[in-house]
N, C-alpha and C positions, 0 to 999 in steps of 0.2 A: 541178139540185142536185147531181146523181152527178158531173157534171163540175166543179163547185166543190169537192165532198169532195175529188176525185183531186188539183186541183192544192194544196188545203190540204195533204194528205199527202205529196205530192211536194215541197211548198216547206218543211214541218215537218223532213223527212229532212234536206235539204240544211243547211237553216240552221241546225240544231244543230252541224253539220261548220265552217260558215260561223262561227257565231258563237265555236266554239272556237277559232277559227283566229285570229278580231279580236282575241281576248284577249292573243294574243302580239304582242312591237312589231312595229309595223308597218314594212317593209322603206323606205329614203330614195329609192328610186325609185319611179316609178310603176309601176302592175299592167300587164299587158301586157291589149291588146283581147280580148274571149273573144267567139268566133262561136259561138253556141247555136243550136240548134233551140228551138222553141216552148218544151219543158218544162224546159231548161235555161233559159231566161231569167226561165220562172215561179220557178222554185228561188233564183236569183242575184237577182231583184228580192226575192223573199220573206226573204233574208238580210240584205239591206240594210235593209228594213222590222225585221226582228227587232234589228238593231244600233241605229239610229237611236232603236227604244223610241217608246211611243204620242205623244208629244207631240215628240220630237227633228224637227230638219227634215232634209227630206232635198233637197240639190239636184243637179238632173239637167241637164246642159248637153249639147246633141245637137250633133254639129260634122258636115257632110259631108264626104266623101272622095274619092278621085280620079273625076272625069268625073260626078260629081254637082252639079246646077246649082241645083236647086228648092229654096227654103227652105222650101214646102210639105212636103217629106220632112221636114224638123227637126221642123214643128210639128206631122204626123203621128205620129211618133216620141213624141216628147213627151207627146203626147194618150194613146197607149198604156200611157205609164209611171206616168201620175198617173191615170187611169181604173184601170186594174189595181192599182195600191196602194189606191186609197179603194172599188173597189166588192168585188175579191177578198179584202182586208186590212182592209174598213172603217176604213181609214186617213182622218184629216180632211184633204181639197185641198188646205187653205190650208196643211200643212206639207210641200208638194210644191213647191218654187220649180223653175223652169223657164227655161232661156235657152238661145239660140243663142251657139255660139262660133265660133271660127277654123276653117278647112277643117284636112284632117289627109291626110296620105298614106294610100294605101291603102284599107280599108274607113272607110264613117262609120262614129260611136259614139257612143255615149252615155255619158259620164263619170258617177259617182256620187259625191256627197260626202255625209258625214256629220260634223259637229262639225268642219267645214273641212278634213278630209282625204279624199285620193280614197280610196274605198275597192273601187271596182270599175269596170270600163269595158266595155261590150258592143258589141260589135263588130254592124254589120247589114250585111246583104248589099246588093249593088251598086242604086240605087234601088228598095231594098226598105224595107217596115214594120217595125218591131220586132216580130215576133209573140210576143206574150202573152195568157194568158187562155185560154181556152177553145181547146185545141189541135186539137181534132175536132170541126170544125164551125164554121159562124159565127156571130160574137158580136155583137151590132148597136150595142154601145156602143164596137169595137175596129176601127182599120183593119187589111187590105183591106176589111174586112163593114160597114164603119159606112154607113150610110144604103142597103144595098141589103136588098131585102124578101125574105123566106124564101118558098121555094118549096113550096106544099102540095101531097103526094103524095096522090091519090085511090087508095082501094084496091078 
């Protein structure tokens, strides 16, 4: 619960700036991909969630980067986007459309569209998962921790 509160507060702070900047006319060129740590990705996704509104559609397109071959990487990254938005922001999962796109140069990335416009591009470390959610410790619903059992520590 404490981690969800932290994620909420961080996302809220960034989403206010994100929404304010989104009200200005969008540039005609696509945004540069942002390579974040977990907290930054949480905040960026919270901003996209805010821009889309409760019932708006978010389209997430995962793209493999240089040297990445496994389509499973794209599936894992998209799973994390949908699960984070659904479980941390109580978004209806049917309002998050996911797809795989063509490969790109450099880091793999996830392009996020709202109302048909590219809002944000999240870069992902080489052969890595998009880290979102609980940034301190494993969260059973998100990769790389999905399916791993928690180890109980005896005192």
